[in-house]
C-alpha positions in Angstrom: 77.5 -64.3 -4.4 80.5 -63.1 -1.9 79.6 -61.7 1.9 81.1 -58.0 2.6 80.4 -57.9 6.5 83.5 -55.9 7.5 83.1 -52.2 8.7 85.1 -50.1 6.2 84.1 -52.8 3.3 83.0 -51.0 0.4 81.0 -54.1 -1.2 80.9 -55.6 -4.2 81.6 -52.2 -6.1 84.9 -51.6 -4.5 86.9 -53.5 -6.9 85.4 -51.3 -9.6 86.1 -47.8 -7.7 89.8 -49.3 -7.3 90.7 -49.7 -11.2 88.6 -46.7 -12.0 91.1 -44.8 -9.6 93.7 -46.7 -11.5 92.8 -45.9 -14.8 92.5 -42.2 -14.1 95.7 -41.8 -12.3 97.6 -43.4 -15.3 95.6 -41.8 -18.3 96.4 -38.3 -16.0 100.0 -39.4 -16.4 100.1 -40.7 -19.7 98.6 -36.7 -20.6 100.9 -34.4 -18.4 104.1 -36.2 -19.3 103.4 -36.1 -23.4 102.2 -32.3 -23.1 104.6 -29.2 -24.1 104.4 -26.7 -21.7 101.3 -25.9 -19.2 98.4 -27.5 -19.5 95.7 -25.2 -20.3 91.7 -25.8 -19.4 90.2 -23.9 -22.0 88.4 -21.5 -19.4 90.3 -18.2 -19.4 90.8 -16.1 -16.6 88.2 -15.5 -14.2 85.9 -12.4 -15.4 85.4 -9.6 -12.6 81.4 -9.6 -12.4 81.1 -7.5 -9.7 84.1 -4.7 -9.4 84.4 -5.5 -5.7 88.2 -6.4 -4.9 88.8 -9.8 -4.9 88.5 -11.8 -1.2 90.8 -14.4 -1.4 90.7 -17.5 0.3 92.3 -17.3 3.8 91.3 -13.5 4.4 89.5 -12.5 7.1 86.6 -10.4 7.8 88.7 -7.3 8.8 90.8 -7.5 5.4 87.5 -7.8 3.4 85.9 -4.6 5.4 89.0 -2.6 4.8 88.6 -3.7 1.3 84.9 -2.1 1.2 85.7 0.9 3.7 84.0 4.3 2.0 87.1 6.6 0.9 89.3 8.1 3.4 87.5 11.5 4.9 84.2 10.4 3.2 81.5 12.1 5.3 77.6 11.9 4.7 74.9 12.1 6.0 71.3 10.8 5.1 67.8 11.0 5.8 66.1 7.8 4.3 62.5 8.1 5.5 62.2 11.6 4.9 61.1 12.6 8.4 63.8 15.1 9.0 66.1 13.3 11.1 69.5 11.6 10.0 69.2 8.0 10.0 72.1 5.6 11.4 73.6 4.7 7.9 76.4 1.8 6.9 78.7 3.2 3.9 80.4 0.7 2.1 83.1 1.7 -0.6 82.2 0.5 -4.4 84.8 -0.9 -7.2 84.1 2.3 -9.2 85.3 4.8 -6.5 81.7 5.7 -5.7 79.8 4.9 -1.9 76.6 2.7 -1.1 74.6 3.7 1.9 72.6 1.3 3.6 69.8 2.0 6.1 67.3 0.0 7.8 64.5 2.3 7.6 62.1 0.8 10.0 64.4 -0.8 12.6 63.5 -4.6 11.3 67.5 -5.6 11.1 66.8 -5.7 7.0 68.5 -2.9 4.9 65.2 -1.0 3.6 67.1 1.8 1.7 70.6 1.9 -0.5 71.5 5.0 -1.5 74.3 5.4 -4.2 77.0 8.2 -4.2 78.9 7.7 -7.5 81.1 11.1 -7.4 81.5 11.1 -3.6 80.0 14.7 -3.5 77.6 13.7 -0.3 74.9 13.7 -2.5 72.7 10.7 -3.2 73.0 10.0 -7.1 70.4 7.1 -7.0 68.6 4.9 -4.6 67.0 2.1 -4.1 64.1 1.2 -1.8 62.1 -1.9 -0.7 58.8 -0.4 0.1 56.9 -2.9 1.4 59.8 -4.3 3.7 59.8 -7.9 1.8 63.5 -8.0 1.1 62.9 -7.0 -2.6 63.8 -3.7 -3.7 60.6 -2.2 -5.7 61.7 1.3 -6.7 64.7 3.4 -7.9 64.7 7.3 -7.5 67.5 9.1 -9.3 68.7 12.8 -8.7 68.8 14.6 -12.3 69.7 17.6 -11.8 72.5 17.1 -8.8 71.2 19.2 -6.3 70.7 16.1 -3.7 66.8 15.7 -3.8 65.9 12.8 -5.7 63.7 13.8 -8.9 62.4 10.6 -10.6 61.3 7.4 -9.7 61.1 4.0 -11.5 59.8 0.9 -10.4 62.2 -1.9 -10.8 59.5 -4.8 -10.2 55.5 -4.9 -9.8 54.6 -2.3 -7.5 52.3 -3.7 -4.5 
């Protein structure tokens, strides 16, 4: 049996890998030389699943943040916890033209409230709540009559 002691020696499988690489390279050359026009993969265009602006490779965080900024002139304030004082909120633009309003209600560093203003009227159309502060949003409330007050609730999962 052959002995393989070198630091860069791949062992008995090194010859197999070399041959496999040569075969793959020649097969690729043969296919591309004989193919008329462009070779298609069959997967088609990448679908847009989230509706957010594309963040391309090499885009900076600042460029991505600008793409997610709320529309110019959007000025809203929110009392997410209902205590009568305005909460610090982060406003993010949405792909559909609306704005998401993110609030850390209890100050633990995690978002507990996400309000959505779809029509930019400075009123939350619906909001998701993490009621037990476990990172899972359990409750969604809706402003059905457009008066700025959330009227109806739906549980998104099991309530605690």
